[in-house]
N, C-alpha and C positions, 0 to 999 in steps of 0.2 A: 750455741754461740758458735758461730763461727768463724775462731781463730788459728791463723795461721798455724805460730807457734804451739801450739795446744794440742798440734795434731803428733803421731807416732808415725813411724814411718815400718809401715807392712812389704813384707816380700811379695815382687809380683808373681802371680801366678803362672806366669809362661816361663818362667826359668828359678829351678829346683835350686834352692842355695843350700851351700856346703852347713856341715851340720853346726862348724862352731859360728855361722853368722845370726847374731840376733834378728829375732823379727820386730822389736818393738826397739828404739833406740830414745833416750832422752837426752831431748831439747838443748843444749849448751846453754847456761845462765848469759841473759842477757848484758853483765857487764863481769869484771875482771871484780877474785874474791875476796881482794882489800877494798873495791868499788865505793862499799859504805860503809868504812873504820870513822871516817871524821864524822859522822851522821850516829855513832854509837854503835855498830852492829860489827863489828870484830872479821878480820880475816879468817881465825880459828871457826868463829861460830858460824857462819857462812859456809866456810870448807867444809864442817863437821854433819850442818843441816844437808847440804846441798850433795857432797860424794857419799856421805853414808846412810843419811836418809832416803831426799829424794832419790839417787841412782840407787839404794838398794831394792825399793820399788819395783823398780824396774826388774832388776838382776831377778828380781825373786819372777816378775811378771812372763819374762821369760822360757822361767823354769818352768813356768804351767803352759807353756806356750807349745815347748816341747810333747811333757804328755797329752794338749790336747789343741793338736796343729788346725781344728779349724776357727782358732781364737787368730790364729796372724790372718788372717782376710779380713779382721774388723778392726773398728777405731777404737780408741780407750772410749770418746764421745758416745757410740753402739755398747761398749760393755755395760758403762754405768746405767745408761738410760735401762736397758734390761735386767739390769739388778745378777750381769755373771755372778758365781761362784767366786771371780778374785774382784770384785768389786770393793773391797776395802783398798785396794794392789792400786786400777786403773782411777778410782775416785781420787785415790792419795796423791797420784803422781798427775791429774788435774787441777785436784787445788796449790798443788806445788808451784806447776806451769804457773797460774793466775798468780798466784801469791808474786815470787819474783819478780813480777812483772809490774808489781805493785809500789813496787820502790825503784829508786836511779840515785846515782851520787849526785844527781842535780835539783833531785827531786828537795821537798818539803813548802813548809807556807802555808798558801791555801789556794783554794781551788778560781779558777777565772769564768765569765763567760757561761755557759746552758749551766754548766754543774754547779758552777758558785748560783745562779739563780733557781735552780731546782732544791739544793739542800736547805737554803733561805725561805723556801715556800712549805716547804716538808716538816722540816725543824727548828724554822726560827730564824736559824741565823749558824752560821759553820762555829762559833764556839758553843750555842747548843748542842750543836751535829755532834761536834767533838768530845766533848763531856760521855755523852750519851755513850758513845762508840767505845771506847774507854772503859764506861761502866761495866756494859757488857762484856768488855776482853777481859779485864780484872775479876768481874766476878764468875765469868763462866769457869761451872766447876766441872774438874777431869778434863781431860784431852780435847779437843774441837777447833773450830774453827770462829770468826768472826766476822761478817761481812756486809758491805751496804751493797744492797739489792734493789733494782725497779721489781714490783709489780704487774698484774696484768691490767691494772690501771694506772701505770705513768707514775707512780707514785714511790719515790723513795724508800727505803725502811732498813731499820738495822737489825738485821737478820742471823742466826745463831744457828751451826750446826754442831751436832757431837761424833767423835774419835773421825772416820773417814765422811762425812757421809757432803754430800757434796751438793747446792742450790741446785743444780739443773735438774734436780729429781723433785723440785718441790713449786715448779711450777714459777719462778723470780727467774730474773736474770740479772747475772750477778754485776759490779761496777769495781767494788776495791772490797780486798780480805787482808786479817790479819789471821797469820799463824798462832794457835793462844796454846799447841803444845808443849811441852816442855821442851823435847828437844830445839826449840827456834827459840830459844833464847837463857838457857839453862847456863851456857861457856860464862855469858856477860853478868846475866844479872843472878845469877842463884836461880833464887825464889821471888824477889823483887818481881812479878810481872806486868805493876804500872808502868816502872821506867824503862819495858823494853815496849810497850807499847806508846811512849811520851818517844822514844828511839823511833819507831815504825815512821809516829807521826811526821819528824822530820826528814824522814828519805820520802813521803809517799810521792809517789809519778799520776801527780794529777792528766796530765795530759793521757797516762794510760789508761786513767779513771771516767776520761771523759769522753773517753769513744767509747766504751759500750753503754752509753746512755742509750 
């Protein structure tokens, strides 16, 4: 999946960087920290999730790159596909970058156009899709991600990955994802994952999802 926001910055080979310069930089959030507050996802939740967890993976990856300089010349996607020993870090960075773009301050409602047609074709209706996606998210045991993906035959499916698992390794194309790690919702909803998934659907960026078909 070639999306500009998913690429992290590698240092130019011709210009050695000072030791304090990071090899990888996290893309900024596509909205303000409080942009999803009216959707039920608070500023505190987004701040903690992005700045402590997502950025924390980047910090750890940069520490690994200091010990293994060969990492600096590779993209996050290359490290995911080769299942480098940094896999848990790079997959979580990629997954989170994708997740943030799956929401928007003006999101929610239902999809339209080709995405709406594909969902109706493969799930029966949008309501059926939403119910199945929520059931998968609420029922997901432990940490992980629930995705809407397109398989090799062009069919939309609900797909789950555990822990840092990334669908790029599974031969499917991610269209939408919901983070079901506890750190994604515990500040706002404690252990009520169902209410968090409802808030997620209230913020879904269907325009972004449609671009991934």
